[in-house]
C-alpha positions in Angstrom: 13.7 12.7 -2.2 13.8 16.2 -0.6 11.9 16.5 2.7 10.3 19.4 4.6 12.0 18.6 7.9 13.4 22.0 8.8 10.7 22.6 11.5 10.8 19.0 12.9 12.6 19.0 16.2 13.9 16.3 18.5 13.5 16.2 22.3 16.9 18.0 22.4 15.5 20.9 20.4 17.6 20.1 17.3 16.2 20.3 13.8 16.0 17.0 12.0 17.3 18.7 8.9 20.3 20.3 10.7 21.2 16.9 12.2 21.1 15.3 8.7 23.6 17.9 7.4 26.0 17.3 10.3 26.1 13.5 10.0 24.0 10.6 8.8 20.7 10.1 10.6 19.1 6.7 11.1 15.5 7.7 11.7 13.5 4.8 13.2 9.7 5.1 13.2 8.2 2.9 15.9 4.8 1.4 16.4 3.1 1.9 19.8 5.1 0.9 22.9 2.8 -2.0 23.7 3.6 -3.7 20.4 5.7 -6.8 20.8 7.4 -6.0 17.5 8.3 -2.5 18.7 9.9 -4.0 21.7 11.8 -6.4 19.5 13.1 -3.6 17.4 14.2 -1.6 20.4 16.0 -4.7 21.8 17.7 -5.3 18.4 18.8 -1.7 18.0 20.0 -1.5 21.6 22.4 -4.4 20.7 23.7 -2.2 17.8 24.2 1.0 19.8 28.0 0.8 19.9 28.2 0.1 16.2 25.9 3.1 15.5 28.0 5.3 17.7 31.3 4.1 16.2 30.0 4.9 12.7 29.2 8.5 13.8 25.5 8.1 13.1 22.7 10.1 14.8 20.0 7.6 15.9 16.6 9.3 16.2 13.4 7.5 17.1 9.9 8.7 16.2 7.1 7.6 18.4 3.5 8.5 19.2 3.8 9.0 23.0 4.6 12.0 25.2 8.3 12.5 25.6 8.4 11.6 29.3 6.7 8.3 28.7 9.1 7.6 25.8 12.2 8.4 27.8 11.1 5.9 30.5 10.4 3.3 27.9 13.8 3.9 26.1 15.6 3.6 29.4 14.3 0.0 29.7 16.3 -0.8 26.5 19.5 1.0 27.7 19.1 4.1 25.6 20.5 6.9 27.5 20.0 10.4 26.1 18.7 9.0 22.8 17.2 11.6 20.5 13.5 11.2 19.7 10.5 12.9 18.2 7.0 12.7 19.6 4.5 12.5 16.8 1.1 11.6 18.3 -0.9 12.7 15.3 1.4 10.6 13.0 2.0 13.6 10.7 5.7 12.8 10.3 4.9 9.2 9.7 2.6 10.3 6.8 5.2 12.7 5.4 7.6 9.7 5.1 4.9 7.6 3.4 4.2 5.3 6.4 0.5 4.4 6.3 -2.0 2.6 8.5 -1.8 -1.1 8.2 -4.4 -3.2 6.5 -5.8 -6.4 8.0 -3.1 -8.7 6.5 -0.3 -6.4 7.6 -1.6 -6.2 11.2 -3.2 -9.6 11.7 -2.0 -11.9 9.0 -0.8 -15.5 9.6 2.9 -14.5 9.5 2.3 -11.8 12.1 0.6 -14.3 14.4 3.4 -16.9 14.0 6.2 -14.4 14.7 4.2 -12.9 17.6 3.8 -16.3 19.2 7.6 -17.0 18.7 8.4 -13.7 20.5 6.0 -14.4 23.3 7.8 -17.6 24.0 11.0 -15.6 24.4 9.4 -13.4 27.0 9.0 -10.2 25.1 5.5 -9.2 26.1 2.9 -6.5 25.8 2.8 -3.5 28.1 -0.3 -1.8 29.5 1.1 1.5 28.1 -0.2 0.9 24.6 0.0 4.5 23.7 -0.3 5.4 20.0 -2.1 4.3 17.0 -2.1 0.5 16.8 -2.8 0.6 13.1 0.4 2.7 12.3 3.1 0.9 10.3 6.8 1.4 11.2 9.8 2.1 9.0 13.4 3.1 9.0 15.1 5.9 6.9 18.6 7.0 6.5 18.9 10.8 6.0 21.8 12.7 4.6 21.7 16.4 3.8 18.0 16.6 4.2 17.3 13.7 1.8 16.4 10.1 2.2 19.2 7.9 0.9 17.9 4.6 2.1 14.8 3.2 3.6 13.1 0.1 4.9 9.3 0.1 4.7 7.7 -2.7 6.7 5.3 -4.9 4.6 3.9 -6.3 7.9 4.3 -5.3 11.5 6.3 -8.4 12.1 9.0 -7.8 9.5 12.5 -7.9 11.0 14.8 -5.4 9.2 18.5 -6.0 8.7 19.8 -3.2 11.0 23.4 -3.9 10.0 22.5 -3.0 6.3 20.7 0.2 7.5 23.8 1.1 9.6 26.1 0.5 6.6 23.9 2.6 4.3 24.6 5.6 6.6 28.3 5.5 5.6 28.8 3.7 2.3 
């Protein structure tokens, strides 16, 4: 699938399209920063940073907050100088086919069960719930301006296999 990402720029003023032509991009669309599952995703990806770097992958987050808020948040998860894109109107989310969640995707039984399990581990909500709480997340692997792999969440509590996504960057 070809994308119109030439005029999409990261916080480092790099074109997303140009990045995808220089090396594989793992593009991670996050939910709002107050979401317990967003925090889990950042924690999980933080644990994979060395593997991502060793595989020569550009990690880029897409979020709905202002860049300064995002950078403070990313630093809590040991992301230093991580590339990211602020998309408060969710236009890039929509371009990648990420929709607003329905009741079951946002509040279904499996979501409540996983949320409760995470709360017991100490991952909690922030008062900085900036962004659209109905927005669904997803992960895309980009190469040469095209999506070559993706993970679209069925519910907000889905737990992607990040190792599989990393391996998809360099088959």
